[in-house]
N, C-alpha and C positions, 0 to 999 in steps of 0.2 A: 749400744748393747741390747740385744733382744732378750727380754726376761719374762718369766711367768711368776704369778703370785699363787702359791699353793694354799690349800685350805688352812685356816688358823686352828691351832690346837691350844687347849687349856680348859679351865673350869667354867669359862663363860658359857651362857646359853647359846644354842645354835644360832639364833637370830642375831645375838650380839657379836658372835664371831664373824658372821657374814658382814655386819656393818664395819667391823675393823678391816676386813679384807677389802671391801669396796673402797674404803677411804685410803688404805695403803696403795691400792691400785691407782687411785687418782693422784696421790702424792708422787709416786714414781713416774707417772706419765708426764708430770710437769717438769721433770728433769730431762736430760738428754738421753733418755732410755726409751725403748720401744717395748710396751707392755702388751702382751697378748690377752685376748678376751678371757675372762674367768670361766664362763660357761664352756667355752671351747676347751680350756685346760681340764676341766672336770670330765668332759667326754673322753679326752685322750687318756687321762689317768685311769678312768674306769675301764677302758678297753685294754689297758696294760695291767689291770689288776692291782693298781696302787691305791685306789680308794674304794670304800664299800658303798652300798646303796644309799647310805646317809650322807654321802659326800665327805667322809672323814678318812684321813690317811690310815692305811691298814698297818703301817709299821712306823716306829719311832726312829729306826735306823735305815734311812733312805740311802740308796746308792746314787750319788749325783750324776754319774755317767749314764745310768739307766733312765733317770728322770729326764735329763736333758735330751737323751736320744728319743724317748717316747714323745716329748713335746717339740722336738726339733728347735730348741732354743739355745742361746749362749749360756744362760744361767737361770736360776730361780731364787725367789725370796720365800722363806718359810718362817712362820711365826709360831712360837710355842710358849707355854707357861703364862698365857694371858688369863688374868683373873682380876676381879674387882672386889672392893670391900666398901661397905657402907656403915656409917656410924650416925645414929640419931639420938641426941640427948636433949629433950625438950625442944628449944628453939635453936640448938646447935646441931650442925651436920658436918660430916666429912665424907667425901666421895674420892676413892683412890682407885687407880688402875695401874697394873704393871704388866710387863711382857718382855719377850726376848725375840729378836729378829736375826736371821742369818742369810747371807747371800753366798750361794755356791755356784761354781762355774762348771762347764762341761768336762774339765780336766780333773774334777773331783776335789778341787781346792775350795776351802772356805775363805773367801776373799774379804769378808766383812761380817761383823756381828755387833750387836748392841743390846744391852739390857738396861731397862730404865723404868721409872715409875712416875706417876703424876697424881697430884691430889688437889682438891679444892675444898675449902672450908667456908663456913658462914654462920651467921646467927648472932644472938646477943652476947655469947661468950667470946666472940671474936671482935666485935665492934658494936658499941651501943647505938641505939637509934635505927636498927635494921630489922625490926620486928616483922614488918610486912614482907620485906625481901626474904627473910628466913622462912616465913610461912609459905611463900610462893615457891621457893627453891626446894623445899622438902615435901611438896605436894606430889601426887602421883604423876603430874605432868612435868614437874620440875626435875625429877630424878633423871629421866632419859636425857634431858638437855645437858645436865652436868656430865653424864656419861659421854655424850658426843663431844663435849668440850674437852674432856680428859683425853679422849682418843686423839683429837686434833693436836693437843699439846704434846702428848706422848710421841706421836708419829713425827711431828716436826722436830722434836729434840733428837730422836733416834736417827732419822734420815739426814739430819744436819751433819752427821759424822760419816756419811758415805764417802768413799774415795771418788775422785774425779771419774766420770763415766768415759768409756772408750767408744770408739767408732763401732757401729753395728757391723757384724760379720755376715749379715744376710741381706745384702742390698736389694735382692730381687723381691723382698717381701714389703708390700706397701700398705699403709693404712687405708688408702683409697686406690684400689687397683685401676690401672689404665689399660686401654686398648692400643696396641702398637700397629695392628694391621687387620683389615677385613677384606676377604675376597670371596666372590661367588662365581662358580663355573657351572655351565650347563652340561649335563651328561646326556643320556638317552631319553628321548621324548620329554616328559615334564619333570624329570629328576634333576635337582640342582644340588651341588655340593657347596658347603660353606666352610671357610677356613678363617679362624680368628687367632691372633697372636696376642697373648697377655701374660700374666704372671704364671709361673709353674706351680703345679700341685693344687690347682683350683677346681671349683665346680662351676661350669659355664653353661649358660642357656642363652638362646637368642630368640628374638621376635622378628617375624617376617610377614609381609602382606597383612599386617594387623593381627596376626596370631602369635601368641607368646608360649614360652615354656619348652621350646625344642632343645633337647639335651645335646651335649657335645662330648666327644671322647678325646682325651689327650694323646695325640699320635706320637708326639715327642715333647720333651720339657718346654712348656710355654706355648705350644701350638696345638690347637683344638680343631677337630673336624666334626661336621654334622651334615645331615642331609635333609632335603625338603622336597616333597612331591607336590607340585602345583596342580591340584585338581579340585573343582573344575577350573579350567583355564579362564582367567578374567577376560573381559571384553577388550580391555586396553592391551596393547601389544608390548608395553615396556617390560623390561626384565624385573624380577622381584628384587626388593631392596631390604636389607636388614634395618629394622627401625629401632632396635635397642638390644643391648646385651647386658645380662646380669652375671657378675663375677663375684664369687665368694671364695676368697683365698684360704689357704690351709690354716690360717689363724683366726678365721671367722669374720674377717673384714669383708663387708659387702658393698658393692657399687652397682647401681642401675644406670648404665651409660647410654646416652643417645647421641646421634649425629649432631655435630655442632658444639658439643660440650668440649671443655679443655681435655677431658680424658679420652676423647675420640681421636683417632689418627688424623693429622692435619692434611695428609695427602693420600689418596688411594693408590696402592701399589700397582705396578703393571700387571695386567691380567686380572685385576681385582674387580670389586663391585662396579657395576655399570649403571 
């Protein structure tokens, strides 16, 4: 299943919400889910008018079909009501965190939700002989550690209730884009045309004769064309060769692919690069 993690909502500070989101992204990625890049999600949500300049969702009532359509995903996870509470009484401390997660699909169905809380306590009132540990954990440095531990525990408990993941419905989207074909044809004089076949909806550039950054246009899904004017003509008579290709797919996955790598086509097609 191809999913996105939306910005976290709640009373947590912006930086804390970002930490929760990044850790949630990591937890989901360890499952049989394909999770798109958070920065890419924010750019697409902003262009669709669904988040404001502070990267916060503009509405509490999201339309799942519209969100999935804007992100081109099978579903998304959104977190809300995330808040933390801290209690300090001499050498006793308590750190708690609570939150709510939901998984929505492109059909507008809420297929999973979980609401949970996590707390850690310590100090003399909990167990004797822990004076130094309590002092350390209630210091300015210790509190963030407890917060991160609470996030880990909270997310583990919540994600542990997720239903079994389904097969991804977008097999053309790869975490590491590959090149299926590279072809170069000579036109008039020193004009050469380059054709590259890779994933659809990507941004593709190529390097040739040691020069990089030549853009390509998607002529049809997955097939990109570009041109190269070879001036001045090198002394050697060999034809130009593509030395690398950069592919950034529509989910922000990037690959810098060179001949000889596993992502490069194993055989040159007929009429292709010479």
